[in-house]
C-alpha positions in Angstrom: 103.9 97.8 98.5 105.6 101.0 99.2 106.6 102.0 102.4 107.3 105.3 103.9 111.0 106.3 104.3 113.4 109.5 105.6 116.1 109.5 103.0 118.4 111.8 104.8 120.6 113.8 101.9 124.1 116.0 102.3 123.8 119.7 103.2 119.8 119.4 102.1 117.1 118.8 105.1 116.1 114.8 105.1 112.7 114.6 102.3 110.0 111.8 103.9 108.5 109.8 101.2 108.0 106.2 100.1 109.9 103.8 98.4 108.7 100.9 96.2 111.5 98.5 97.1 115.5 99.1 99.0 117.9 100.0 97.3 120.5 96.9 95.6 124.5 97.2 96.4 124.5 98.5 92.7 122.2 100.9 92.6 123.8 104.2 91.3 120.0 105.9 92.0 117.1 105.9 94.2 113.3 106.7 93.4 111.3 107.7 95.5 107.0 109.0 95.6 105.4 111.7 97.1 108.7 113.5 98.3 107.8 115.7 101.7 109.4 117.4 104.2 109.1 116.1 107.0 106.4 118.8 108.4 104.6 117.8 105.1 105.1 120.5 103.4 106.6 120.5 99.1 110.1 120.5 99.0 112.3 123.9 97.9 113.8 122.8 95.1 111.2 120.2 93.6 108.3 121.7 91.6 105.3 121.5 93.2 104.0 118.6 90.8 106.9 116.6 91.4 105.4 113.2 92.4 108.7 110.8 92.0 112.5 111.5 92.5 115.1 110.3 91.5 118.3 111.1 93.6 121.7 110.2 93.0 123.0 107.1 95.5 126.3 109.4 96.0 124.7 112.5 97.8 122.3 109.8 100.4 123.9 109.6 103.4 121.2 107.2 104.9 117.6 106.4 104.5 116.1 105.7 108.1 113.4 103.0 107.2 110.3 102.0 110.5 110.0 98.9 111.8 106.2 99.5 112.5 106.1 98.9 108.4 108.4 96.3 108.4 106.7 94.0 111.5 105.2 91.3 110.5 101.9 91.4 111.8 101.6 87.6 113.6 98.7 85.6 115.3 98.6 85.9 118.2 97.0 83.0 120.4 96.1 82.8 124.3 95.1 79.0 125.1 93.6 78.2 128.4 95.4 75.6 130.5 93.3 72.9 132.1 94.7 72.4 135.2 93.4 69.6 136.0 91.9 69.1 139.3 88.4 67.1 139.8 86.2 66.4 143.4 86.8 63.0 144.6 
């Protein structure tokens, strides 16, 4: 499942994209899908038809992950406690 990330590149504007998997410590490149600027516009140094881009890791300063996409949905149940009050 792809997750939305913001990739911060050295000396470039941040890139919003989809990431299939987090990079491993030994990876030299990062592959992102559907790259775009934060305002949704195309990136000026990519062709308009580019859907997948590989950035070298030495150009990546950081990758932002979003908590709401990483959180696992939990089932919440509310139980009504019986107060145990009886009429005597």
